[in-house]
PQR file of N, CA, C, O and H, with PARSE charges and radii, in Angstrom:
ATOM      1  N   HIS A   1     127.035  99.549  98.676 -0.4000 1.5000
ATOM      2  CA  HIS A   1     126.261 100.583  98.025 -0.0000 2.0000
ATOM      3  C   HIS A   1     127.165 101.773  97.739  0.5500 1.7000
ATOM      4  O   HIS A   1     128.141 101.997  98.454 -0.5500 1.4000
ATOM      5  N   PRO A   2     126.846 102.537  96.698 -0.5600 1.5000
ATOM      6  CA  PRO A   2     127.689 103.675  96.346  0.2800 2.0000
ATOM      7  C   PRO A   2     127.615 104.782  97.396  0.5500 1.7000
ATOM      8  O   PRO A   2     126.537 105.114  97.888 -0.5500 1.4000
ATOM      9  N   LEU A   3     128.763 105.343  97.728 -0.4000 1.5000
ATOM     10  CA  LEU A   3     128.799 106.437  98.702 -0.0000 2.0000
ATOM     11  C   LEU A   3     128.001 107.626  98.176  0.5500 1.7000
ATOM     12  O   LEU A   3     128.091 107.962  96.995 -0.5500 1.4000
ATOM     13  H   LEU A   3     129.639 105.073  97.329  0.4000 1.0000
ATOM     14  N   GLY A   4     127.239 108.247  99.026 -0.4000 1.5000
ATOM     15  CA  GLY A   4     126.446 109.412  98.653 -0.0000 2.0000
ATOM     16  C   GLY A   4     125.091 109.069  98.079  0.5500 1.7000
ATOM     17  O   GLY A   4     124.111 109.764  98.347 -0.5500 1.4000
ATOM     18  H   GLY A   4     127.165 107.974  99.985  0.4000 1.0000
ATOM     19  N   ALA A   5     125.019 108.011  97.296 -0.4000 1.5000
ATOM     20  CA  ALA A   5     123.753 107.663  96.645 -0.0000 2.0000
ATOM     21  C   ALA A   5     122.711 107.190  97.644  0.5500 1.7000
ATOM     22  O   ALA A   5     121.517 107.404  97.434 -0.5500 1.4000
ATOM     23  H   ALA A   5     125.816 107.446  97.079  0.4000 1.0000
ATOM     24  N   SER A   6     123.137 106.553  98.722 -0.4000 1.5000
ATOM     25  CA  SER A   6     122.177 106.068  99.721 -0.0000 2.0000
ATOM     26  C   SER A   6     121.407 107.221 100.343  0.5500 1.7000
ATOM     27  O   SER A   6     120.190 107.137 100.506 -0.5500 1.4000
ATOM     28  H   SER A   6     124.107 106.379  98.892  0.4000 1.0000
ATOM     29  N   GLY A   7     122.104 108.297 100.694 -0.4000 1.5000
ATOM     30  CA  GLY A   7     121.446 109.458 101.280 -0.0000 2.0000
ATOM     31  C   GLY A   7     120.478 110.113 100.318  0.5500 1.7000
ATOM     32  O   GLY A   7     119.394 110.538 100.715 -0.5500 1.4000
ATOM     33  H   GLY A   7     123.093 108.365 100.562  0.4000 1.0000
ATOM     34  N   VAL A   8     120.862 110.196  99.052 -0.4000 1.5000
ATOM     35  CA  VAL A   8     119.977 110.767  98.038 -0.0000 2.0000
ATOM     36  C   VAL A   8     118.738 109.895  97.889  0.5500 1.7000
ATOM     37  O   VAL A   8     117.624 110.413  97.810 -0.5500 1.4000
ATOM     38  H   VAL A   8     121.743 109.850  98.729  0.4000 1.0000
ATOM     39  N   ALA A   9     118.919 108.581  97.850 -0.4000 1.5000
ATOM     40  CA  ALA A   9     117.782 107.661  97.720 -0.0000 2.0000
ATOM     41  C   ALA A   9     116.843 107.783  98.912  0.5500 1.7000
ATOM     42  O   ALA A   9     115.625 107.729  98.746 -0.5500 1.4000
ATOM     43  H   ALA A   9     119.824 108.161  97.914  0.4000 1.0000
ATOM     44  N   GLN A  10     117.397 107.946 100.114 -0.4000 1.5000
ATOM     45  CA  GLN A  10     116.555 108.121 101.298 -0.0000 2.0000
ATOM     46  C   GLN A  10     115.739 109.404 101.185  0.5500 1.7000
ATOM     47  O   GLN A  10     114.548 109.409 101.495 -0.5500 1.4000
ATOM     48  H   GLN A  10     118.387 107.989 100.249  0.4000 1.0000
ATOM     49  N   GLY A  11     116.364 110.487 100.746 -0.4000 1.5000
ATOM     50  CA  GLY A  11     115.659 111.752 100.579 -0.0000 2.0000
ATOM     51  C   GLY A  11     114.548 111.663  99.556  0.5500 1.7000
ATOM     52  O   GLY A  11     113.459 112.199  99.764 -0.5500 1.4000
ATOM     53  H   GLY A  11     117.332 110.483 100.494  0.4000 1.0000
ATOM     54  N   VAL A  12     114.819 110.987  98.451 -0.4000 1.5000
ATOM     55  CA  VAL A  12     113.800 110.805  97.415 -0.0000 2.0000
ATOM     56  C   VAL A  12     112.644 109.973  97.954  0.5500 1.7000
ATOM     57  O   VAL A  12     111.482 110.285  97.690 -0.5500 1.4000
ATOM     58  H   VAL A  12     115.704 110.551  98.283  0.4000 1.0000
ATOM     59  N   GLU A  13     112.944 108.925  98.702 -0.4000 1.5000
ATOM     60  CA  GLU A  13     111.889 108.082  99.276 -0.0000 2.0000
ATOM     61  C   GLU A  13     111.004 108.894 100.220  0.5500 1.7000
ATOM     62  O   GLU A  13     109.779 108.777 100.175 -0.5500 1.4000
ATOM     63  H   GLU A  13     113.888 108.671  98.916  0.4000 1.0000
ATOM     64  N   ILE A  14     111.612 109.710 101.069 -0.4000 1.5000
ATOM     65  CA  ILE A  14     110.811 110.535 101.981 -0.0000 2.0000
ATOM     66  C   ILE A  14     109.935 111.498 101.191  0.5500 1.7000
ATOM     67  O   ILE A  14     108.749 111.648 101.488 -0.5500 1.4000
ATOM     68  H   ILE A  14     112.607 109.805 101.106  0.4000 1.0000
ATOM     69  N   TYR A  15     110.511 112.147 100.190 -0.4000 1.5000
ATOM     70  CA  TYR A  15     109.730 113.068  99.357 -0.0000 2.0000
ATOM     71  C   TYR A  15     108.531 112.353  98.735  0.5500 1.7000
ATOM     72  O   TYR A  15     107.404 112.845  98.804 -0.5500 1.4000
ATOM     73  H   TYR A  15     111.473 112.025  99.948  0.4000 1.0000
ATOM     74  N   GLU A  16     108.777 111.193  98.129 -0.4000 1.5000
ATOM     75  CA  GLU A  16     107.687 110.445  97.491 -0.0000 2.0000
ATOM     76  C   GLU A  16     106.609 110.067  98.500  0.5500 1.7000
ATOM     77  O   GLU A  16     105.420 110.117  98.184 -0.5500 1.4000
ATOM     78  H   GLU A  16     109.692 110.794  98.073  0.4000 1.0000
ATOM     79  N   GLN A  17     107.009 109.692  99.698 -0.4000 1.5000
ATOM     80  CA  GLN A  17     106.033 109.361 100.742 -0.0000 2.0000
ATOM     81  C   GLN A  17     105.191 110.586 101.096  0.5500 1.7000
ATOM     82  O   GLN A  17     103.970 110.489 101.223 -0.5500 1.4000
ATOM     83  H   GLN A  17     107.975 109.651  99.954  0.4000 1.0000
ATOM     84  N   LEU A  18     105.837 111.726 101.254 -0.4000 1.5000
ATOM     85  CA  LEU A  18     105.133 112.927 101.699 -0.0000 2.0000
ATOM     86  C   LEU A  18     104.196 113.506 100.646  0.5500 1.7000
ATOM     87  O   LEU A  18     103.196 114.139 100.986 -0.5500 1.4000
ATOM     88  H   LEU A  18     106.828 111.805 101.151  0.4000 1.0000
ATOM     89  N   VAL A  19     104.510 113.295  99.368 -0.4000 1.5000
ATOM     90  CA  VAL A  19     103.634 113.817  98.309 -0.0000 2.0000
ATOM     91  C   VAL A  19     102.681 112.754  97.774  0.5500 1.7000
ATOM     92  O   VAL A  19     101.912 113.020  96.849 -0.5500 1.4000
ATOM     93  H   VAL A  19     105.322 112.781  99.092  0.4000 1.0000
ATOM     94  N   GLY A  20     102.725 111.551  98.349 -0.4000 1.5000
ATOM     95  CA  GLY A  20     101.792 110.500  97.955 -0.0000 2.0000
ATOM     96  C   GLY A  20     102.125 109.793  96.662  0.5500 1.7000
ATOM     97  O   GLY A  20     101.230 109.290  95.984 -0.5500 1.4000
ATOM     98  H   GLY A  20     103.349 111.335  99.099  0.4000 1.0000
ATOM     99  N   GLU A  21     103.415 109.745  96.302 -0.4000 1.5000
ATOM    100  CA  GLU A  21     103.833 109.113  95.046 -0.0000 2.0000
ATOM    101  C   GLU A  21     104.688 107.868  95.267  0.5500 1.7000
ATOM    102  O   GLU A  21     105.492 107.514  94.405 -0.5500 1.4000
ATOM    103  H   GLU A  21     104.142 110.154  96.853  0.4000 1.0000
ATOM    104  N   ALA A  22     104.524 107.198  96.410 -0.4000 1.5000
ATOM    105  CA  ALA A  22     105.376 106.050  96.733 -0.0000 2.0000
ATOM    106  C   ALA A  22     104.796 104.714  96.267  0.5500 1.7000
ATOM    107  O   ALA A  22     105.388 103.665  96.521 -0.5500 1.4000
ATOM    108  H   ALA A  22     103.871 107.486  97.110  0.4000 1.0000
ATOM    109  N   GLY A  23     103.666 104.741  95.602 -0.4000 1.5000
ATOM    110  CA  GLY A  23     103.092 103.508  95.070 -0.0000 2.0000
ATOM    111  C   GLY A  23     102.776 102.483  96.141  0.5500 1.7000
ATOM    112  O   GLY A  23     102.148 102.802  97.150 -0.5500 1.4000
ATOM    113  H   GLY A  23     103.186 105.593  95.396  0.4000 1.0000
ATOM    114  N   ASP A  24     103.215 101.240  95.918 -0.4000 1.5000
ATOM    115  CA  ASP A  24     102.936 100.142  96.852 -0.0000 2.0000
ATOM    116  C   ASP A  24     103.610 100.324  98.211  0.5500 1.7000
ATOM    117  O   ASP A  24     103.220  99.689  99.191 -0.5500 1.4000
ATOM    118  H   ASP A  24     103.725 100.981  95.098  0.4000 1.0000
ATOM    119  N   ARG A  25     104.622 101.192  98.270 -0.4000 1.5000
ATOM    120  CA  ARG A  25     105.344 101.430  99.527 -0.0000 2.0000
ATOM    121  C   ARG A  25     104.691 102.531 100.366  0.5500 1.7000
ATOM    122  O   ARG A  25     105.154 102.823 101.469 -0.5500 1.4000
ATOM    123  H   ARG A  25     104.940 101.708  97.474  0.4000 1.0000
ATOM    124  N   GLN A  26     103.626 103.139  99.856 -0.4000 1.5000
ATOM    125  CA  GLN A  26     103.022 104.316 100.489 -0.0000 2.0000
ATOM    126  C   GLN A  26     102.567 104.059 101.918  0.5500 1.7000
ATOM    127  O   GLN A  26     101.916 103.055 102.207 -0.5500 1.4000
ATOM    128  H   GLN A  26     103.250 102.902  98.960  0.4000 1.0000
ATOM    129  N   VAL A  27     102.923 104.989 102.814 -0.4000 1.5000
ATOM    130  CA  VAL A  27     102.450 104.981 104.196 -0.0000 2.0000
ATOM    131  C   VAL A  27     101.805 106.334 104.471  0.5500 1.7000
ATOM    132  O   VAL A  27     102.024 107.294 103.731 -0.5500 1.4000
ATOM    133  H   VAL A  27     103.452 105.804 102.580  0.4000 1.0000
ATOM    134  N   ASP A  28     101.021 106.408 105.524 -0.4000 1.5000
ATOM    135  CA  ASP A  28     100.371 107.659 105.904 -0.0000 2.0000
ATOM    136  C   ASP A  28     101.340 108.445 106.781  0.5500 1.7000
ATOM    137  O   ASP A  28     101.466 108.167 107.974 -0.5500 1.4000
ATOM    138  H   ASP A  28     100.843 105.629 106.125  0.4000 1.0000
ATOM    139  N   ALA A  29     102.022 109.424 106.195 -0.4000 1.5000
ATOM    140  CA  ALA A  29     103.034 110.183 106.943 -0.0000 2.0000
ATOM    141  C   ALA A  29     102.935 111.664 106.625  0.5500 1.7000
ATOM    142  O   ALA A  29     102.610 112.052 105.502 -0.5500 1.4000
ATOM    143  H   ALA A  29     101.920 109.650 105.227  0.4000 1.0000
ATOM    144  N   GLU A  30     103.217 112.480 107.615 -0.4000 1.5000
ATOM    145  CA  GLU A  30     103.291 113.927 107.427 -0.0000 2.0000
ATOM    146  C   GLU A  30     104.704 114.447 107.648  0.5500 1.7000
ATOM    147  O   GLU A  30     105.033 115.555 107.224 -0.5500 1.4000
ATOM    148  H   GLU A  30     103.481 112.165 108.527  0.4000 1.0000
ATOM    149  N   VAL A  31     105.547 113.646 108.313 -0.4000 1.5000
ATOM    150  CA  VAL A  31     106.934 114.020 108.595 -0.0000 2.0000
ATOM    151  C   VAL A  31     107.819 112.820 108.292  0.5500 1.7000
ATOM    152  O   VAL A  31     107.444 111.679 108.563 -0.5500 1.4000
ATOM    153  H   VAL A  31     105.280 112.746 108.657  0.4000 1.0000
ATOM    154  N   GLY A  32     108.999 113.080 107.728 -0.4000 1.5000
ATOM    155  CA  GLY A  32     109.954 112.013 107.459 -0.0000 2.0000
ATOM    156  C   GLY A  32     111.341 112.407 107.939  0.5500 1.7000
ATOM    157  O   GLY A  32     111.684 113.589 107.954 -0.5500 1.4000
ATOM    158  H   GLY A  32     109.304 114.007 107.508  0.4000 1.0000
ATOM    159  N   LEU A  33     112.137 111.422 108.329 -0.4000 1.5000
ATOM    160  CA  LEU A  33     113.495 111.661 108.808 -0.0000 2.0000
ATOM    161  C   LEU A  33     114.424 110.637 108.178  0.5500 1.7000
ATOM    162  O   LEU A  33     114.106 109.449 108.133 -0.5500 1.4000
ATOM    163  H   LEU A  33     111.858 110.462 108.317  0.4000 1.0000
ATOM    164  N   CYS A  34     115.571 111.094 107.693 -0.4000 1.5000
ATOM    165  CA  CYS A  34     116.598 110.152 107.250 -0.0000 2.0000
ATOM    166  C   CYS A  34     117.922 110.564 107.883  0.5500 1.7000
ATOM    167  O   CYS A  34     118.193 111.748 108.085 -0.5500 1.4000
ATOM    168  H   CYS A  34     115.829 112.059 107.730  0.4000 1.0000
ATOM    169  N   CYS A  35     118.731 109.571 108.188 -0.4000 1.5000
ATOM    170  CA  CYS A  35     120.029 109.793 108.823 -0.0000 2.0000
ATOM    171  C   CYS A  35     121.060 108.982 108.048  0.5500 1.7000
ATOM    172  O   CYS A  35     120.866 107.791 107.808 -0.5500 1.4000
ATOM    173  H   CYS A  35     118.512 108.609 108.024  0.4000 1.0000
ATOM    174  N   ASN A  36     122.154 109.627 107.659 -0.4000 1.5000
ATOM    175  CA  ASN A  36     123.180 108.965 106.879 -0.0000 2.0000
ATOM    176  C   ASN A  36     124.539 109.208 107.524  0.5500 1.7000
ATOM    177  O   ASN A  36     124.845 110.325 107.940 -0.5500 1.4000
ATOM    178  H   ASN A  36     122.312 110.595 107.854  0.4000 1.0000
ATOM    179  N   VAL A  37     125.344 108.167 107.603 -0.4000 1.5000
ATOM    180  CA  VAL A  37     126.682 108.244 108.188 -0.0000 2.0000
ATOM    181  C   VAL A  37     127.699 108.045 107.075  0.5500 1.7000
ATOM    182  O   VAL A  37     127.566 107.128 106.265 -0.5500 1.4000
ATOM    183  H   VAL A  37     125.096 107.259 107.265  0.4000 1.0000
ATOM    184  N   GLY A  38     128.716 108.905 107.032 -0.4000 1.5000
ATOM    185  CA  GLY A  38     129.733 108.795 105.998 -0.0000 2.0000
ATOM    186  C   GLY A  38     131.133 108.829 106.581  0.5500 1.7000
ATOM    187  O   GLY A  38     131.323 108.907 107.795 -0.5500 1.4000
ATOM    188  H   GLY A  38     128.824 109.650 107.689  0.4000 1.0000
ATOM    189  N   GLY A  39     132.100 108.769 105.691 -0.4000 1.5000
ATOM    190  CA  GLY A  39     133.498 108.791 106.115 -0.0000 2.0000
ATOM    191  C   GLY A  39     133.813 107.595 106.987  0.5500 1.7000
ATOM    192  O   GLY A  39     133.444 106.463 106.671 -0.5500 1.4000
ATOM    193  H   GLY A  39     131.945 108.706 104.705  0.4000 1.0000
ATOM    194  N   PHE A  40     134.492 107.852 108.078 -0.4000 1.5000
ATOM    195  CA  PHE A  40     134.829 106.805 109.042 -0.0000 2.0000
ATOM    196  C   PHE A  40     133.862 106.831 110.214  0.5500 1.7000
ATOM    197  O   PHE A  40     134.224 106.485 111.338 -0.5500 1.4000
ATOM    198  H   PHE A  40     134.792 108.771 108.335  0.4000 1.0000
ATOM    199  N   GLY A  41     132.622 107.247 109.942 -0.4000 1.5000
ATOM    200  CA  GLY A  41     131.621 107.359 110.990 -0.0000 2.0000
ATOM    201  C   GLY A  41     131.656 108.710 111.676  0.5500 1.7000
ATOM    202  O   GLY A  41     130.971 108.925 112.676 -0.5500 1.4000
ATOM    203  H   GLY A  41     132.328 107.529 109.029  0.4000 1.0000
ATOM    204  N   ASN A  42     132.456 109.623 111.137 -0.4000 1.5000
ATOM    205  CA  ASN A  42     132.595 110.936 111.759 -0.0000 2.0000
ATOM    206  C   ASN A  42     131.789 112.021 111.047  0.5500 1.7000
ATOM    207  O   ASN A  42     131.857 113.188 111.435 -0.5500 1.4000
ATOM    208  H   ASN A  42     133.013 109.448 110.324  0.4000 1.0000
ATOM    209  N   CYS A  43     131.047 111.667 110.037 -0.4000 1.5000
ATOM    210  CA  CYS A  43     130.227 112.629 109.305 -0.0000 2.0000
ATOM    211  C   CYS A  43     128.789 112.109 109.284  0.5500 1.7000
ATOM    212  O   CYS A  43     128.499 111.095 108.650 -0.5500 1.4000
ATOM    213  H   CYS A  43     130.993 110.720 109.722  0.4000 1.0000
ATOM    214  N   VAL A  44     127.909 112.798 109.968 -0.4000 1.5000
ATOM    215  CA  VAL A  44     126.519 112.355 110.065 -0.0000 2.0000
ATOM    216  C   VAL A  44     125.609 113.491 109.617  0.5500 1.7000
ATOM    217  O   VAL A  44     125.744 114.625 110.078 -0.5500 1.4000
ATOM    218  H   VAL A  44     128.144 113.622 110.482  0.4000 1.0000
ATOM    219  N   ILE A  45     124.694 113.183 108.725 -0.4000 1.5000
ATOM    220  CA  ILE A  45     123.719 114.161 108.243 -0.0000 2.0000
ATOM    221  C   ILE A  45     122.331 113.633 108.563  0.5500 1.7000
ATOM    222  O   ILE A  45     122.003 112.492 108.237 -0.5500 1.4000
ATOM    223  H   ILE A  45     124.585 112.262 108.350  0.4000 1.0000
ATOM    224  N   THR A  46     121.524 114.455 109.196 -0.4000 1.5000
ATOM    225  CA  THR A  46     120.142 114.100 109.496 -0.0000 2.0000
ATOM    226  C   THR A  46     119.239 115.123 108.827  0.5500 1.7000
ATOM    227  O   THR A  46     119.435 116.329 108.980 -0.5500 1.4000
ATOM    228  H   THR A  46     121.789 115.382 109.461  0.4000 1.0000
ATOM    229  N   THR A  47     118.256 114.644 108.090 -0.4000 1.5000
ATOM    230  CA  THR A  47     117.324 115.511 107.374 -0.0000 2.0000
ATOM    231  C   THR A  47     115.913 115.211 107.838  0.5500 1.7000
ATOM    232  O   THR A  47     115.507 114.052 107.917 -0.5500 1.4000
ATOM    233  H   THR A  47     118.096 113.665 107.965  0.4000 1.0000
ATOM    234  N   ILE A  48     115.170 116.260 108.143 -0.4000 1.5000
ATOM    235  CA  ILE A  48     113.769 116.121 108.527 -0.0000 2.0000
ATOM    236  C   ILE A  48     112.937 116.877 107.504  0.5500 1.7000
ATOM    237  O   ILE A  48     113.190 118.052 107.239 -0.5500 1.4000
ATOM    238  H   ILE A  48     115.499 117.202 108.078  0.4000 1.0000
ATOM    239  N   MET A  49     111.957 116.213 106.935 -0.4000 1.5000
ATOM    240  CA  MET A  49     111.063 116.830 105.951 -0.0000 2.0000
ATOM    241  C   MET A  49     109.634 116.752 106.458  0.5500 1.7000
ATOM    242  O   MET A  49     109.251 115.801 107.140 -0.5500 1.4000
ATOM    243  H   MET A  49     111.751 115.259 107.151  0.4000 1.0000
ATOM    244  N   GLU A  50     108.850 117.768 106.112 -0.4000 1.5000
ATOM    245  CA  GLU A  50     107.447 117.807 106.520 -0.0000 2.0000
ATOM    246  C   GLU A  50     106.592 118.077 105.295  0.5500 1.7000
ATOM    247  O   GLU A  50     106.968 118.864 104.427 -0.5500 1.4000
ATOM    248  H   GLU A  50     109.161 118.540 105.558  0.4000 1.0000
ATOM    249  N   ALA A  51     105.450 117.428 105.227 -0.4000 1.5000
ATOM    250  CA  ALA A  51     104.534 117.630 104.110 -0.0000 2.0000
ATOM    251  C   ALA A  51     104.017 119.062 104.124  0.5500 1.7000
ATOM    252  O   ALA A  51     103.726 119.615 105.184 -0.5500 1.4000
ATOM    253  H   ALA A  51     105.145 116.788 105.933  0.4000 1.0000
ATOM    254  N   ALA A  52     103.906 119.659 102.941 -0.4000 1.5000
ATOM    255  CA  ALA A  52     103.345 121.010 102.834 -0.0000 2.0000
ATOM    256  C   ALA A  52     101.879 120.978 103.224  0.5500 1.7000
ATOM    257  O   ALA A  52     101.173 120.005 102.960 -0.5500 1.4000
ATOM    258  H   ALA A  52     104.142 119.210 102.080  0.4000 1.0000
ATOM    259  N   ARG A  53     101.441 122.028 103.841 -0.4000 1.5000
ATOM    260  CA  ARG A  53     100.037 122.092 104.277 -0.0000 2.0000
ATOM    261  C   ARG A  53      99.262 123.058 103.446  0.5500 1.7000
ATOM    262  O   ARG A  53      98.065 123.242 103.668 -0.5500 1.4000
ATOM    263  H   ARG A  53     102.014 122.819 104.056  0.4000 1.0000
TER
END
């Protein structure tokens, strides 16, 4: 998979889930988390998103 694109795709998926636009993949969620590892395993980014209330 292309470097960087996986993390962006994960973020988009979480956003779509939280706003109810995930179509057939939709789950009932109020919080989402994605974790991406880059480089030689020495760069880790974790993002937590919460649905607006």
